[in-house]
Steps between C-alpha positions, in 0.01 A plus 500: 500500500182331603251502190154497590265245313183636372190409684302393196573427134325483165578186287482434132473140397649424165583210267786487254312674220576847354144595531526513887660841453147650505443358846808659646393835354143478633632382851721817531171703520367283787840518673497879469138524620576282815842650557663147507811363335444306188626144474486253195484123543517222246477149612609231248478124526846343499582309181249702301670705222491876571520790266833655612461795261152589644626468854791732434264750333268483809792551735575823302138620514481421878811715553361782274188512707679483825436144593706211633452177298548152646487164303426191708481130398247278651305183444215667671462851355188584707670419832810698392292800413300492818816464721647797301194704567490421867879541551500837324182648657335538160178714507444530124559244244480572123471223244390424147163337430428152649452221247209346666329434831771228598767774461763546768384867494146420583592275778722770650213757468289260723776426767701827530213728614743769650641557152340730245528338158497678168514352145630672199328413164698417182444860384652646833170579686522473880209345678461457880376145595177578712350163474724215573321251289590435140253639264605563141253789457643681787843481357402631169606185315285339226273225602 
């Protein structure tokens, strides 16, 4: 049997925190609307202690929401994420909120112009990234 690879994918970027469950749940909506398979990626730095219970929980959530989860280890997380996005033909990327204008997320918004980015607020609200500049007031975070 020759299994056909999907043309495009929707990707969720998570860390090893239980709270990332909300991002996977919100991303399911985007994957369904765009009729694309859902993938979850967590990139960890080697030697940095991870939270195995949270990762195991997120694997379960990914499975529950019909997603495949991958964990990668890299000294350069941004490069690993960019390569994953390109190799897997990602058209939608859903993340948590960036932690400042020097965030990996903001840098990716500016360089991966063929990818539509969405953020999920701490209370689970999904927001499309329309302006690819970091502006706290646009993200709904306190100044």
